[in-house]
MOPAC internal coordinates of N, CA, C and O (Angstrom, degrees):
PM7 1SCF
backbone

  N    0.0000 0     0.00 0     0.00 0    0    0    0
  C    1.4858 1     0.00 0     0.00 0    1    0    0
  C    1.5837 1   105.91 1     0.00 0    2    1    0
  O    1.2310 1   120.42 1   -46.93 1    3    2    1
  N    1.3035 1   116.80 1   133.07 1    3    2    1
  C    1.4191 1   121.72 1  -176.80 1    5    3    2
  C    1.5942 1   108.10 1   -76.44 1    6    5    3
  O    1.2310 1   121.36 1   -26.77 1    7    6    5
  N    1.3120 1   115.01 1   153.23 1    7    6    5
  C    1.4814 1   119.36 1   177.90 1    9    7    6
  C    1.5006 1   112.75 1   -66.56 1   10    9    7
  O    1.2310 1   118.97 1   151.65 1   11   10    9
  N    1.3052 1   119.58 1   -28.35 1   11   10    9
  C    1.4926 1   122.04 1  -178.31 1   13   11   10
  C    1.5225 1   110.76 1   -93.64 1   14   13   11
  O    1.2310 1   118.67 1  -169.70 1   15   14   13
  N    1.3089 1   120.14 1    10.30 1   15   14   13
  C    1.4398 1   117.78 1   174.38 1   17   15   14
  C    1.5552 1   111.48 1   -80.02 1   18   17   15
  O    1.2310 1   121.01 1   -35.56 1   19   18   17
  N    1.3379 1   115.68 1   144.44 1   19   18   17
  C    1.4090 1   118.85 1   178.02 1   21   19   18
  C    1.5046 1   108.45 1  -102.26 1   22   21   19
  O    1.2310 1   121.68 1   -50.09 1   23   22   21
  N    1.3235 1   114.39 1   129.91 1   23   22   21
  C    1.4918 1   115.95 1  -179.58 1   25   23   22
  C    1.5245 1   112.34 1   -80.49 1   26   25   23
  O    1.2310 1   117.98 1    -8.71 1   27   26   25
  N    1.3038 1   121.45 1   171.29 1   27   26   25
  C    1.4260 1   122.63 1  -171.36 1   29   27   26
  C    1.5697 1   114.20 1   -62.05 1   30   29   27
  O    1.2310 1   120.46 1   155.35 1   31   30   29
  N    1.3229 1   116.72 1   -24.65 1   31   30   29
  C    1.4979 1   121.80 1  -177.84 1   33   31   30
  C    1.5333 1   107.82 1   -73.10 1   34   33   31
  O    1.2310 1   119.24 1   157.17 1   35   34   33
  N    1.3792 1   119.05 1   -22.83 1   35   34   33
  C    1.4527 1   121.62 1  -172.53 1   37   35   34
  C    1.5235 1   114.38 1   100.76 1   38   37   35
  O    1.2310 1   119.92 1  -175.90 1   39   38   37
  N    1.2977 1   117.75 1     4.10 1   39   38   37
  C    1.4198 1   116.53 1   179.32 1   41   39   38
  C    1.5131 1   108.50 1   -93.60 1   42   41   39
  O    1.2310 1   121.93 1   -23.29 1   43   42   41
  N    1.3708 1   113.92 1   156.71 1   43   42   41
  C    1.4066 1   118.67 1  -176.89 1   45   43   42
  C    1.5733 1   108.38 1  -127.55 1   46   45   43
  O    1.2310 1   120.50 1   -37.71 1   47   46   45
  N    1.3596 1   116.65 1   142.29 1   47   46   45
  C    1.3881 1   119.10 1   175.38 1   49   47   46
  C    1.5522 1   111.01 1   -70.63 1   50   49   47
  O    1.2310 1   121.53 1   -59.38 1   51   50   49
  N    1.2881 1   114.68 1   120.62 1   51   50   49
  C    1.3659 1   119.78 1  -174.40 1   53   51   50
  C    1.6339 1   116.40 1  -120.30 1   54   53   51
  O    1.2310 1   121.86 1   166.84 1   55   54   53
  N    1.2939 1   114.05 1   -13.16 1   55   54   53
  C    1.4465 1   116.80 1  -178.30 1   57   55   54
  C    1.5484 1   112.15 1   -77.48 1   58   57   55
  O    1.2310 1   119.97 1   -50.66 1   59   58   57
  N    1.2243 1   117.67 1   129.34 1   59   58   57
  C    1.4558 1   122.31 1   179.00 1   61   59   58
  C    1.5235 1   105.46 1  -103.49 1   62   61   59
  O    1.2310 1   122.56 1    -7.20 1   63   62   61
  N    1.3442 1   112.71 1   172.80 1   63   62   61
  C    1.4689 1   121.86 1  -176.70 1   65   63   62
  C    1.5517 1   110.20 1   -57.22 1   66   65   63
  O    1.2310 1   119.89 1   140.28 1   67   66   65
  N    1.3857 1   117.81 1   -39.72 1   67   66   65
  C    1.4292 1   116.34 1  -175.73 1   69   67   66
  C    1.5234 1   111.37 1   -76.70 1   70   69   67
  O    1.2310 1   118.41 1   156.42 1   71   70   69
  N    1.3211 1   120.64 1   -23.58 1   71   70   69
  C    1.3513 1   122.23 1   173.10 1   73   71   70
  C    1.5017 1   113.44 1   -67.85 1   74   73   71
  O    1.2310 1   119.59 1   139.34 1   75   74   73
  N    1.2686 1   118.39 1   -40.66 1   75   74   73
  C    1.5306 1   121.78 1   175.23 1   77   75   74
  C    1.4392 1   107.86 1   -67.70 1   78   77   75
  O    1.2310 1   116.96 1   140.55 1   79   78   77
  N    1.2744 1   123.39 1   -39.45 1   79   78   77
  C    1.4896 1   123.63 1   177.83 1   81   79   78
  C    1.4656 1   109.30 1   -61.77 1   82   81   79
  O    1.2310 1   117.87 1   134.13 1   83   82   81
  N    1.3229 1   121.66 1   -45.87 1   83   82   81
  C    1.4566 1   122.39 1  -176.67 1   85   83   82
  C    1.5386 1   110.04 1   -70.73 1   86   85   83
  O    1.2310 1   119.01 1   149.89 1   87   86   85
  N    1.2829 1   119.50 1   -30.11 1   87   86   85
  C    1.4794 1   120.18 1   173.78 1   89   87   86
  C    1.5728 1   110.46 1   -68.01 1   90   89   87
  O    1.2310 1   119.19 1   139.28 1   91   90   89
  N    1.2622 1   119.16 1   -40.72 1   91   90   89
  C    1.4726 1   123.53 1   173.61 1   93   91   90
  C    1.4942 1   109.12 1   -62.58 1   94   93   91
  O    1.2310 1   119.37 1   133.49 1   95   94   93
  N    1.3348 1   118.81 1   -46.51 1   95   94   93
  C    1.4412 1   118.09 1   178.73 1   97   95   94
  C    1.4338 1   116.42 1   -59.14 1   98   97   95
  O    1.2310 1   122.93 1   138.02 1   99   98   97
  N    1.3321 1   111.99 1   -41.98 1   99   98   97
  C    1.5625 1   119.80 1   177.56 1  101   99   98
  C    1.5666 1   110.86 1   -61.41 1  102  101   99
  O    1.2310 1   121.76 1   139.29 1  103  102  101
  N    1.3727 1   114.24 1   -40.71 1  103  102  101
  C    1.4154 1   119.54 1   177.75 1  105  103  102
  C    1.5239 1   113.81 1   -61.18 1  106  105  103
  O    1.2310 1   123.35 1   137.59 1  107  106  105
  N    1.2973 1   111.18 1   -42.41 1  107  106  105
  C    1.5332 1   118.42 1  -179.94 1  109  107  106
  C    1.4986 1   109.83 1   -66.03 1  110  109  107
  O    1.2310 1   119.53 1   136.01 1  111  110  109
  N    1.3795 1   118.50 1   -43.99 1  111  110  109
  C    1.3819 1   121.09 1  -177.13 1  113  111  110
  C    1.5408 1   111.10 1   -69.21 1  114  113  111
  O    1.2310 1   120.53 1   141.05 1  115  114  113
  N    1.3257 1   116.60 1   -38.95 1  115  114  113
  C    1.4554 1   125.30 1   173.71 1  117  115  114
  C    1.5204 1   113.94 1   -57.75 1  118  117  115
  O    1.2310 1   122.49 1   138.32 1  119  118  117
  N    1.3441 1   112.84 1   -41.68 1  119  118  117
  C    1.4914 1   115.14 1   179.67 1  121  119  118
  C    1.4795 1   111.79 1   -72.23 1  122  121  119
  O    1.2310 1   120.18 1   143.19 1  123  122  121
  N    1.3473 1   117.27 1   -36.81 1  123  122  121
  C    1.4727 1   122.45 1   177.77 1  125  123  122
  C    1.5273 1   112.59 1   -62.37 1  126  125  123
  O    1.2310 1   122.21 1   140.48 1  127  126  125
  N    1.3533 1   113.38 1   -39.52 1  127  126  125
  C    1.4727 1   114.28 1   178.12 1  129  127  126
  C    1.5112 1   110.92 1   -74.36 1  130  129  127
  O    1.2310 1   119.28 1   149.06 1  131  130  129
  N    1.2271 1   118.97 1   -30.94 1  131  130  129
  C    1.5295 1   121.72 1   178.40 1  133  131  130
  C    1.5360 1   108.57 1   -71.52 1  134  133  131
  O    1.2310 1   118.53 1   138.94 1  135  134  133
  N    1.2845 1   120.40 1   -41.06 1  135  134  133
  C    1.4818 1   122.30 1   176.29 1  137  135  134
  C    1.5345 1   109.63 1   -72.15 1  138  137  135
  O    1.2310 1   120.13 1   143.09 1  139  138  137
  N    1.3230 1   117.35 1   -36.91 1  139  138  137
  C    1.4124 1   116.37 1  -179.07 1  141  139  138
  C    1.4643 1   117.62 1   -67.07 1  142  141  139
  O    1.2310 1   120.52 1   156.76 1  143  142  141
  N    1.3206 1   116.61 1   -23.24 1  143  142  141
  C    1.4871 1   121.62 1   176.67 1  145  143  142
  C    1.4692 1   113.72 1   -73.55 1  146  145  143
  O    1.2310 1   121.04 1   168.35 1  147  146  145
  N    1.3076 1   115.62 1   -11.65 1  147  146  145
  C    1.5561 1   119.42 1   175.01 1  149  147  146
  C    1.5373 1   110.80 1   -57.55 1  150  149  147
  O    1.2310 1   120.71 1   135.56 1  151  150  149
  N    1.3222 1   116.25 1   -44.44 1  151  150  149
  C    1.4496 1   117.15 1   179.24 1  153  151  150
  C    1.5202 1   114.47 1   -62.84 1  154  153  151
  O    1.2310 1   119.46 1   142.85 1  155  154  153
  N    1.3235 1   118.64 1   -37.15 1  155  154  153
  C    1.4363 1   122.92 1   176.68 1  157  155  154
  C    1.5343 1   110.03 1   -65.03 1  158  157  155
  O    1.2310 1   120.73 1   134.00 1  159  158  157
  N    1.3448 1   116.21 1   -46.00 1  159  158  157
  C    1.4290 1   121.04 1   178.55 1  161  159  158
  C    1.5493 1   110.57 1   -59.29 1  162  161  159
  O    1.2310 1   120.19 1   139.88 1  163  162  161
  N    1.3707 1   117.25 1   -40.12 1  163  162  161
  C    1.4463 1   121.02 1  -177.64 1  165  163  162
  C    1.5137 1   110.50 1   -66.93 1  166  165  163
  O    1.2310 1   119.20 1   143.24 1  167  166  165
  N    1.3013 1   119.13 1   -36.76 1  167  166  165
  C    1.4674 1   122.83 1  -175.54 1  169  167  166
  C    1.5263 1   112.95 1   -88.48 1  170  169  167
  O    1.2310 1   119.89 1   150.36 1  171  170  169
  N    1.3345 1   117.81 1   -29.64 1  171  170  169
  C    1.5081 1   119.55 1  -179.16 1  173  171  170
  C    1.5137 1   113.36 1   -90.33 1  174  173  171
  O    1.2310 1   119.01 1   153.49 1  175  174  173
  N    1.3246 1   119.49 1   -26.51 1  175  174  173
  C    1.3378 1   124.59 1  -179.10 1  177  175  174
  C    1.5154 1   116.89 1    89.37 1  178  177  175
  O    1.2310 1   119.54 1    24.14 1  179  178  177
  N    1.3117 1   118.48 1  -155.86 1  179  178  177
  C    1.4481 1   124.68 1  -172.19 1  181  179  178
  C    1.5696 1   111.81 1   -71.88 1  182  181  179
  O    1.2310 1   121.91 1   159.85 1  183  182  181
  N    1.2569 1   113.95 1   -20.15 1  183  182  181
  C    1.5833 1   120.40 1  -175.69 1  185  183  182
  C    1.6078 1   103.20 1   -66.34 1  186  185  183
  O    1.2310 1   118.89 1   150.10 1  187  186  185
  N    1.2675 1   119.71 1   -29.90 1  187  186  185
  C    1.4047 1   118.77 1  -175.43 1  189  187  186
  C    1.5974 1   110.94 1   -70.61 1  190  189  187
  O    1.2310 1   120.42 1   156.30 1  191  190  189
  N    1.2925 1   116.80 1   -23.70 1  191  190  189
  C    1.5138 1   119.81 1   177.51 1  193  191  190
  C    1.5357 1   107.10 1   -65.79 1  194  193  191
  O    1.2310 1   121.19 1   137.96 1  195  194  193
  N    1.3569 1   115.33 1   -42.04 1  195  194  193
  C    1.4937 1   120.07 1   177.18 1  197  195  194
  C    1.5915 1   111.38 1   -62.15 1  198  197  195
  O    1.2310 1   122.33 1   135.57 1  199  198  197
  N    1.2955 1   113.14 1   -44.43 1  199  198  197
  C    1.5153 1   119.34 1   175.56 1  201  199  198
  C    1.5620 1   110.41 1   -58.52 1  202  201  199
  O    1.2310 1   120.04 1   134.05 1  203  202  201
  N    1.3248 1   117.53 1   -45.95 1  203  202  201
  C    1.4862 1   117.08 1  -178.47 1  205  203  202
  C    1.5005 1   110.17 1   -67.82 1  206  205  203
  O    1.2310 1   119.61 1   143.75 1  207  206  205
  N    1.3196 1   118.35 1   -36.25 1  207  206  205
  C    1.4428 1   126.45 1   175.80 1  209  207  206
  C    1.5932 1   111.61 1   -57.69 1  210  209  207
  O    1.2310 1   121.17 1   128.70 1  211  210  209
  N    1.2845 1   115.38 1   -51.30 1  211  210  209
  C    1.4642 1   120.56 1   175.26 1  213  211  210
  C    1.5019 1   114.20 1   -61.81 1  214  213  211
  O    1.2310 1   121.42 1   136.05 1  215  214  213
  N    1.3221 1   114.90 1   -43.95 1  215  214  213
  C    1.4098 1   118.79 1  -179.53 1  217  215  214
  C    1.5993 1   110.52 1   -66.42 1  218  217  215
  O    1.2310 1   120.38 1   139.29 1  219  218  217
  N    1.2744 1   116.88 1   -40.71 1  219  218  217
  C    1.4336 1   123.49 1   174.68 1  221  219  218
  C    1.5145 1   114.33 1   -59.46 1  222  221  219
  O    1.2310 1   121.23 1   138.00 1  223  222  221
  N    1.3454 1   115.24 1   -42.00 1  223  222  221
  C    1.4623 1   120.92 1  -178.95 1  225  223  222
  C    1.5703 1   108.91 1   -69.15 1  226  225  223
  O    1.2310 1   121.78 1   141.77 1  227  226  225
  N    1.3224 1   114.21 1   -38.23 1  227  226  225
  C    1.5475 1   117.68 1   175.13 1  229  227  226
  C    1.5448 1   112.43 1   -63.57 1  230  229  227
  O    1.2310 1   122.78 1   135.34 1  231  230  229
  N    1.3662 1   112.27 1   -44.66 1  231  230  229
  C    1.4620 1   115.94 1   174.87 1  233  231  230
  C    1.5318 1   113.79 1   -58.84 1  234  233  231
  O    1.2310 1   121.23 1   138.99 1  235  234  233
  N    1.2969 1   115.24 1   -41.01 1  235  234  233
  C    1.5144 1   119.81 1   176.48 1  237  235  234
  C    1.4539 1   112.43 1   -59.96 1  238  237  235
  O    1.2310 1   119.76 1   134.85 1  239  238  237
  N    1.3911 1   118.06 1   -45.15 1  239  238  237
  C    1.4878 1   120.80 1   179.88 1  241  239  238
  C    1.5563 1   110.59 1   -62.85 1  242  241  239
  O    1.2310 1   122.01 1   139.89 1  243  242  241
  N    1.3342 1   113.75 1   -40.11 1  243  242  241
  C    1.5271 1   116.98 1  -177.35 1  245  243  242
  C    1.5048 1   105.66 1   -64.85 1  246  245  243
  O    1.2310 1   117.71 1   133.04 1  247  246  245
  N    1.3527 1   121.97 1   -46.96 1  247  246  245
  C    1.4502 1   121.25 1  -176.43 1  249  247  246
  C    1.5135 1   110.03 1   -65.29 1  250  249  247
  O    1.2310 1   118.75 1   147.93 1  251  250  249
  N    1.3143 1   119.99 1   -32.07 1  251  250  249
  C    1.4935 1   118.92 1   177.22 1  253  251  250
  C    1.4900 1   109.87 1   -66.40 1  254  253  251
  O    1.2310 1   121.26 1   138.28 1  255  254  253
  N    1.3607 1   115.19 1   -41.72 1  255  254  253
  C    1.5119 1   117.03 1   177.72 1  257  255  254
  C    1.5147 1   114.03 1   -64.02 1  258  257  255
  O    1.2310 1   121.51 1   141.42 1  259  258  257
  N    1.3620 1   114.71 1   -38.58 1  259  258  257
  C    1.4323 1   117.93 1   178.70 1  261  259  258
  C    1.6266 1   111.64 1   -66.20 1  262  261  259
  O    1.2310 1   121.73 1   143.10 1  263  262  261
  N    1.2956 1   114.30 1   -36.90 1  263  262  261
  C    1.4576 1   123.42 1   175.97 1  265  263  262
  C    1.5652 1   110.27 1   -59.84 1  266  265  263
  O    1.2310 1   122.08 1   134.49 1  267  266  265
  N    1.3454 1   113.62 1   -45.51 1  267  266  265
  C    1.4300 1   115.88 1   179.66 1  269  267  266
  C    1.5095 1   115.47 1   -66.95 1  270  269  267
  O    1.2310 1   122.12 1   148.08 1  271  270  269
  N    1.3714 1   113.55 1   -31.92 1  271  270  269
  C    1.4877 1   122.52 1   178.45 1  273  271  270
  C    1.5045 1   109.66 1   -64.00 1  274  273  271
  O    1.2310 1   121.27 1   143.22 1  275  274  273
  N    1.3199 1   115.18 1   -36.78 1  275  274  273
  C    1.5016 1   122.51 1  -176.01 1  277  275  274
  C    1.5675 1   108.00 1   -72.27 1  278  277  275
  O    1.2310 1   120.69 1   139.47 1  279  278  277
  N    1.3467 1   116.29 1   -40.53 1  279  278  277
  C    1.4626 1   119.88 1  -174.08 1  281  279  278
  C    1.4656 1   110.60 1   -68.03 1  282  281  279
  O    1.2310 1   120.31 1   136.20 1  283  282  281
  N    1.3799 1   117.01 1   -43.80 1  283  282  281
  C    1.4901 1   119.04 1  -177.54 1  285  283  282
  C    1.3704 1   116.76 1   -88.73 1  286  285  283
  O    1.2310 1   120.10 1   180.00 1  287  286  285

């Protein structure tokens, strides 16, 4: 099947080789950051969980605000 063929649902294949490579690279970096934080959690203790929760909540609020800016 050719890349420029449109399937019956109306969707088109749009991911190129470099897109897939960058998705894989982002996954590898994300996994490394996730596993690298284990040392920090081990040395800092349970207070880091609260810190991660606060930072995650702030990131969530920022992403919501950016989403609203895109829509309007």
